[in-house]
N, C-alpha and C positions, 0 to 999 in steps of 0.2 A: 292607788296601788291595789291590785287584786291579790291580796296576801294569800288567800286560800289556794288560788291557782298556782302561785309560786311554790308553796310548800307541798301541795299535792304532786306537782311535777317532780320536785326533788325526791319525794318518797318513791315514785316510780323509778327514778334513776338508781336508787339503792337496790332495787330488785335486779336491775341490769348488772350492778356490780357483783351480786351473788352469782349470776350466770357466768360472768367473766372469770370468777375464781375457779370455775370447773377445770380450766386448762392447767393451772398449777396443782390442783387436786389430783388430776389424772397423772401428772408428772410424778408427784409424791408417791402415789399408789404404785406406779410402774417401777419406781426405784425402791419401793418398800421403806419409805422414810416416815419418821414419827411426826413430821410437820403436817401430815395429812389431817391430824386432829385439830390443830389450831386453825387450819384453813376451813374445815367444816364448821367450827365454832363461829368463825368470822362470817361465813355464808349465812348461818342461822341468825346472827346478830343483824346482818344487813336486811334480811327478809323481814324480821320482826320489827326493826326500826322503820322500815318502809311502810309496813302495814299500819303501824301506829300513827305515823305522820299522815298517811292517806285517810285514815279513819276519822281523824279530828279536823281535817281540812278539805273535805270534799267540796268542790266549788259548784255554784250554780252557773256562774259566768265563766266560760273557758277561753275567752278571747285574751290574747297576749299582745300588749303594746311594747314599744321599745324599752320602757322602764322595767317591765316584768322580764323581758328577754335578757337584759343585762343582769338583773338580780338572780334569776334562775341559774344563769350560767355560772356566776361567781359562787353561789351557795352549793351548786352541784359539785364543783371542783373541790371545794373545801370539805364537803361531806364525804366524797369519794376518798380523799386523802386521810381523813380521820378514821374511817372504817378500814381502809386499805392498809393502814399501819398495824392493825391488830395482829395479823399472823406473825409478824416479826417479834412483837412483844410477848404474845402468849407462848410462842415456841422458845423464848429467851435467846434467840439468835441475835436480836438487838434488844437488850434488856430495857433500855431507856425509851419511854414513849416519845420524848422529844426527838431523840435520834431517829426513831422509826418513822415519825411524822416527817422529818426532814427528808429522809430517804424516799418516802412514798411521794411526797410533793415533787421531789426531784425527778421521780419516775414519771408521774402523770404529766408534768409540765415539760417533759423531754429535756430536762436540764442535764442530768447525768452527774451532778455534784454528789459526792458520797462521803459518808462518815466512816465507812468500812475500811479497816486496815488489813484485813485478812479475808478477802473475797472467797478464796478457795475453800475455806472452812464451812461455808454456808451450804445448806441442803439444796439439792437441785430443784425441789419443788418451789422453794422461796426465791431461788435465783430466777426461775421461770416467771414467777409473779413479778419480781423486780423489773425484769426486762419487758414483760408483756404490758406493764403500765405505760411504757414508752409507745408501744404500738397503738394502744387505746387512746392515749392523749395526743398522739401525733396529728391525726385528722380531726379529732374532737370527739368528746364523749356524747354530747347531745346530737351532733351531726350523725353519729353512728345510730342513735335511736331513730332519727328521722329517716335514715336509709333502710332500716330493717322493719320498722313498724310505724304505722300512722299514729301521730300524736293526737290526742283528743283536744285539739285546740286549733284556733285560726291564727294566721299571721306568724307562722313559725320562721319566716325570714328574719324576724328580729332576733331570734335565738342564734341563727346561723351567722348573722352579722356580728353578734357579740362574741362568738367563739372562733370564727375563722380569722386568721391573721391577714393584715393588709389595710391600706387606706380606703379601698373600695371593695365591697363584696357584693356580687350580683349572682343572678341565677343563670345557669347554662341553658336550661330549658324552662318553660313557663311555670312548672310545678316545683316547689321547693324540695319536696320529698324525692322527686326524680333526680334533681340536681345532686342531692346528698348521696343517692344510690349510685349515680355515675361516678362520683368522686371516690366512694369506697370500693367500687369494683376495680377502678384503676389502681388504687392503693393496694388492694389485695393481690392483684395480678403481679404487680411489680415486686411485692414482698415474696410471693411464691417463686418468681423467677430468680430472685437473689438467693433464696434458700437452695434451689437446684444448683446454681453455680458454685455456691459454697460447699455443697456436698461433693460436687465434682472435683473440688480442690483438696478433699481429704478431711473436711470437718465431719464430726458426728452429727446425727440428726438434732440432738440437743444443742450442740454448739452453733449449728447453722441457724436454728430458730432464735437463739439468744442474740446472735450478732445481726441477723436480719431484722429482728424487732427493733434493735438499737439503731440500725441504719435507717430503716423506714420512718421511724418516729424522730429521727435525728436526735437521739438521746445519748447513747454512749455507754450504757451499762453493759458490762461483759461478764465473763465467768472466771477471768484470770486477772491477777494484780497488774500484770504488764500490758493489759488491754489487748492490742493487736500485735505487739512487738514479737511475740513468739511464733507467729504464723508465717507461712511461706510468702514470698513476694507476689505470687499469683493471687492468693487470698487477700493480701493487702491492696492490690490493684482492683480486685472485684469490689471491695468495700469502698475504695476511693471513687470508683465509677458510680456506684449507687448513692453515695453521699451527694455527688453532683446531681444525679437524676432526681433525688428527693428534694433537692433545693430549688427545683424549677417549679413555676406556677402550674398546678395541676390542670388548670383550664386549657393550657397549651396542649396537653396530652389528649384532651377531649377534642380540641380543634383538629389535631392530627388524625384522630380516629375517624372523624367525619370528612377528612381529606381537604380541610381548609389550610393547606400548607403555606400559602402566601401569608396568612395571618400569623402563623407560627414563626416563620422565618423573618417577618418584619417586626417582631416584638422588640421594642427598644429595651425593655427591662431584661429580656433574655440575653441580648448581645452585650449589654453593660455588665451583667453577671459573668458571662464568659470572659469578657475583657479583664475584669477584676481578678478572676481566678488565674488566668494565664500570666498576667503581669506579676501577680504575687508569687506564683510558683517559680517563675524565672528569676525574680529578684532574690528570693530566699535561697534557691538552689545555688546561685552564684555566690551568695554570701556564706553558705555553709559548706561549699565544695571541699575546703581543706580539712573538714572534720570527718570525711568519709573516704574510703579507699578508692571508689570509682565515682564517676559523674552520674552513672545510672542510679547508684544508691542514694546520692544526694538529691536527685530529681524525684525519686520515689518517696523519700521521706518528706521532701518539701511539698509534693503534690498531696500526699496523705494528710499532712498537718494543715495545709491551707484549706482543703476541702472539709476536714474535720471541724475547723474553727468557723469558716464562713457559713457552713451548713448548720452550725451549732450542734454538731453530733457529739464532739468531745472524746472520740477515740484517740489513741496515741500509738505510734510506732517508735517514738523517740522522746527523750526528755528534753523538750524545747526550752526548758529552764537554762540549759547549758549552751544554747545557741547565742550568737552575737546579739547585741542590743538592737541592731537594725532589723533583724529578723523578728525579734520579739515585739518590736514596735508595730510592724506590719500585722502580726497576729492580733495585737490588741485593737488595732483599727478594724480588722475584719470581724472581731467579736461584736463591735457596735453596729456595723453595717448589716451583717447577716446575709441571707440569701433572698430569694424572690418572695413577693407577696403571694398568698394562695398556695404556698408550699408548707411542709411540716417544720420548716426552720424557724428559729427565733430571730432576735435582733431587730434593728430599726426597719429593715427591708430595703432592698435595692431601689424599688420604685419610689419610696419616700426620699431616699438620698438623692435620686435624680431630680425629683420635683423640687426639693429644697435648693439644689444647685441652680436649677433654671430660674426659680423665683428670685434668688439672690442676684443672679446675672441680670434679670429684668430690672430689678431695683437699681443696680449700678448703672444700667443704661439710661434709666429715667433721670438719674442725677446729672448725667452729661447732657441729656436731651429731654428736658422737662415736658416739652409739648408732644413728644412722641407717644404713640399708642401701640402697644405690643401685647401679645398674649403668650401665655406659657403653654406650650404644646407637649403632650406626652402620648406615646403610641400613635402619633400622627394626628391627634385630635386636640383642640384647644381645651384647656382645663378651666372649669368654672372657678370664680374667685372663692366660692365657698369651700371647694376641695383644697385649694392652695392654703386658705386660712386654716382649715382643719389639720392639714399636714404640719403647718408651722406651729400651731397650738400643741399638737401632739409632741413635736420635737421639744418644745419648751417644757412641757410637763415631764417628758422623758428625762431630760437633763436634770430638772429639779428633783425628780424621784431618786435618781442615782446619787446625787449629793446628799439628800436627806437620809437615805439608807446608809451611805458611807459615814455620815455623822453619827448615826445610831450605833455603829459597830466600831467607832474610832477608839474606844477605850481598850480594845483587845490588844494583848501583848505581841502583836505582829508588826513587821515593817510595813511601810506605806504601800509598797508594791504588792504585798500579799493581800492587804485589806482592800485596796482599790480594785484589784483584778478579781477579788472574791465577789465584790458587788457587781462588777461588769459581767462576770461569768454566770452569776445567778440571775440577775435581772434580764440578761439577754439569752438565758437558757442555753449557755454554752457548756458548762460543766467545769473543766479544769481552768485554773487561772495561772498565775505565776507565783514564784516564791514557795511558801509552805503549802499552797493549794495547787501546785503544778501537777503534771501528769503522774509524778512519782509520789505525790502527797495526798492529803485528804482534808476534809473540813472537821475532822474529829476534835481538833484542838480548840475550836470555838466554844464559847459558853452557851448554856441553854438559851439564854435571852437572844444572843446573836443568831443562833440556829433558827429560832422562830422568826426573827426579823428577815433573815435570808430566805426562809420558806415563803414569807409574804412577798419578798422581792421576786421569787420565781413565779408565783401566781400572778403578780402584777405584770411581769414580762410576758408570760404565755397568753394571758387574756388581754394584753395590750392596754393595761391600766384602768380604763374607764369602768368596766363591769365591777371590779373590786371597789373602786371609789364610790360608785353608785350604791353598792350593797352596804357600804359603811356610812352612807349619808342618811341622817334621820329624816331630812326633808323628803327624800325619795319614798320612804316608807309611809309618811303621813299624808303626802299629797295625793289627791284623787285624780283619776284619768281625765 
């Protein structure tokens, strides 16, 4: 393990966080809010901590292997959350550091689970920071660095693979930095386009940025307690459309830009994603039709909540706690599946679900015809046994983690539905669950211990488990390359 390179890179990342805090600082200064001082203090702390870490860990060898890539990714996300929580605590807008840490982790991991019960009372500067963490975490903190500045290291593909969601992460073009730049340009353009459409619908500049950041990062933090319920149908449809857009693999957007339309429209994952969304919207709309005055209203609320959950954005236009059990069951299933690999969404990912289904179908076929030889195909290509094994192993670890986290918070004085969906909502980076943590509730009632556990669950889910496990493993730190 190249420990010095690991810590040196983490120190550089803290300087990036200081730069990112400029946006909430400008917001606070624009509205003449006192939270500007806590933000400045946090920026100074990030710069000083980064300089100290870099001074004591300047490496001679700058090569990064897969082990270092995983550990750098996990430590960077933890350090960003630890420092990023300071403005909330220093300003006393979230007095408890545990609560502030939970809120910040929820932001960077694009979960959107919140301990706040009175969002409107927060300063605009810190509301901007809260939502901006979604945008930063959506595409990835380290991927952002690779996009805007060359990292003084080799083999940065290991960092990209550790941070980007999905069973397989590859390069769009030969150079990793160029791939990261392409992804972030697409991400930025889509975000700006959404801001323009939200402004056209009557939102203020501040509101449009808040909700665009939450949609782009599929996070769900807003500036009102009722999320999106108080906005016009036009604005709700715009956010619905962009939640769908940001749930698609970004590689497909690149293929569309270079006019490889056949590859885009032949994507198995894309059409499966579209099918899941359409079937879920229709099923829920029919199930809740009697709860709304018109069919159009039922369809709009169904479409919004389906896209909010499957993209793991976590926005709400209705309290789906009040919907029939059939509709709530569909939403819980969507929590686990999530959207496409290579998107900003959380969850298991559609590609993994398809691969698992096909692998199970092949095994059942082998039971009936032991001598038959068949391969699992995905996106028109046969999958290697190693890929199938990796997906199966990930699913096993995924389920084990959910039950382990559920066991750790099982002593909390909530019903089963609340506790179980809390774990699903945090681990899959969805945000709201059911019961006390539904769209009209919050995670404020959990103990400090459970908030820390659920914060770890959010990190595990966003980084897809392995980077966090590697960072916690003593053998990874002691083993030489």
